[in-house]
C-alpha positions, 0 to 999 in steps of 0.5 A: 090643200083645198079648204072651204067651198069651191067650184070644182074645175073640169073633173071627170071623176067628180062629174061622174059622181054627181051624175051618179047622185042625180040618178040616186035622187030618184030613190031618196036615201034621206033619213029623218032626223033622230037622236044619234045611236051610240054605234055607227056614225051620224053626221048632220049638216044644215046648209043655207041655200039648199033644199030638196036636192041630193048630196054625197059625202066622199073621202080622200084616199091617196091620190084619189080625191072622190070616192063615193061613200054615202048619199042623202037628200036635203029637206026643205030647210036645208038639213041633211043627214048621213048615218049608218051602223058602221063607223067611218074611217077617219080622215078628210071628207067632202060634202059634195053638193050640186053643181060640182061644189064641195066642202071639206070636213074631218071625220075624227068623231062619228057624231057631228053637227055642222051648219054653214052658208055656201057663200063662205063656208069657212067664215060661216061654219058653225060646229055644233058637235065635233071637236076636230072640225072646231080645230079645223075651221078655227085654224083656217079662220085665224090664218085667213084673218092674219093673211088679211092683216098682212095683205095691205102691209105687203101692198105698201111695201111694194109701193114704198121707196123710202128705206126707213118706211120699208123697214118699219113695215117689215117689222109690222109683218114680222109681228104678225108672223110671230103671232101666227107662229105663237098661235100655231105652236100653242095649237099643236102642243095642246092637241098633239093627237088631233087629226086637224093638227097632224094635217096642218103640221104635214102641210108645213115645209121644213125651215132650212137654216143658212148653210155652214161655211166650209174650210175654204171660206165658201158656203156649203152649196149642197147643205140646204138641199140635203137638209130640206130632203132630210127633214122633208117628212118630219112633220107628216106622221106616217104611222097614223092610218088617218094620213092616207085619207088626206089630200096632203099625204100622196103629194108629199110622198110622190114629191119625195120619191119622184122629185127629191130622189135621184131616179136610179133604182138603187136610190129609189129602193133605199128611200122606199125602204126608208119611208116604209120603215117610218110607216111600219106602225100603220097598216093603211099607210104601209099598204098604200105605199107598198102598192103605190111604189110598186105600181108606179115603177112597174108602169114607168117608161124610164129604162131600168125601173123594173129593178124597183119592181123586183126590189119591192116584190122580193122585200114586201110581196114575196115574204108575206109583208103585203098581208092584203094580197091574195095568193093568186096575186102573189104568184103573178108578182113572183112569176114577173119578178122571176123573169125580170130579175136575171135581165136587170141592167147591170146583170150578165145577159143569159147565154143562148145557143143558137145557129145561123142559116147554115146550121153553125152554132153561135152562142151569145157568150162566144160572140166577140165585140166591144159592145153587142146589140142584141136584137130580137125580131121576126121577119113577118112583124110589120114593125120589124120590117121597118126597124131592121133596115134602120138598124142595119144602116146604123150597124154599117155606119158604126161597126168600126167602133167595135159594135156588133149585132147578134140578131135573133129571129124568134120565129121557128119557121126559118124559110121567111127569115132566110129569104128576108136576110138574103134579100136585105143582105143583112151581113151581121150575125143572124141566128135562130133557135133551131134546137127549140131550146130557148124560151124567149118570153121567159128568158128575155121578156120578149112578148112583142118585137122588135126588142133591143138590148145593149151589152158591153164586152163582158155581156153585161146589160147596159141598156134595153128596150130602146129604139134604133133612133136612140142608139147614136146618142147612147153610144156617143154619151155612154161608150165614148171612153170604151169604144172611141168616138163616132166614125163619120160617114164617108 
């Protein structure tokens, strides 16, 4: 988490906001100082070093860092005020200053007064009204002071070679560490519902104990990872709406789901359900998590992750739990899940009744091979014209391994198709939809060509949408035991 005041690095969004602010400066929204009303919000700053310039307040939301919320202008003495008739949603906010500088503060109360100097916001911050920011900045000042106390001791340890001296210095560090823990524990116990406390707790990593000794006398090598994962979310309150508007929330969730969870659909779905149960008491957190998990895996380039999308659709969108989504969006999600569900990896490929160029029927279920490359293509597709010869070369090299190709032409005008397979001498099973009975788009999700599915001998889908260049590795790595080793080129 970035605390205090910093020069933002190249951030297109932040730059855009500031240009937006500069534009609005021609129409000042500065409100003259007046006594705060009992409703709405009124947040005032005195910033030493600024006058007659424009600033905004923004807040975090998930992985978005800068969302313009309000705009105002400094007076000649550095005073600026943001007020409105509606309450601001609680969370971590930013006072975005000219030249891409910003200061973080909490909105826990709707009426606040703060003063600071841009040279060092943390040490100079004076909270004249607002308990949350007193805790927020008080904690940072304490941690900063303790870090300064520890720094020279750590430096001495790095330069000292005497073991006794090092031991004494480490005791000094341990004493500082105890002071920090005591301060933190007291703060947390006395302010359990405070946003600042929940924020600092969420930033803490689980303390992992030493692994136990197994019956064979060795340490349990997986214990620490399992413990770390099991307790990773202990300190973040997913039942609190405010957490979604903090800079810690999204990173924690993303790490847990994408880095600490095995990236296979069953594992992801299990953990998604777990964290959504934890978030069930918070509409805001629940809403964000459902959206982010669904969106993240719908766009994933990893094969098979459409199973996560289908899981989220069935368990959250199509049963009414996604209360914020209108019926048109629900219908689109339903239609998409309906297409994807029957063709997920592990399911039996839908049968097709297609004919060859002579009119002979060849069903997919009746196609016999140890593994089937189901190839959807169009002879008039430029990409297909490049990939089809490569696939045929692979087929000729590997057909002795029991690999067959069921090549489906999706064009229902057969003349170009017949000419192409004749000229290229494609002596695999070539079929097309002469009965005009197969909806390729809705049955196999074919919206562009070429597309490859790999089926096992029982027509179960083993892989899909992979490139020809990936086939050799796929078969070597996954079908070695089923169909034998690779056949060498002659």
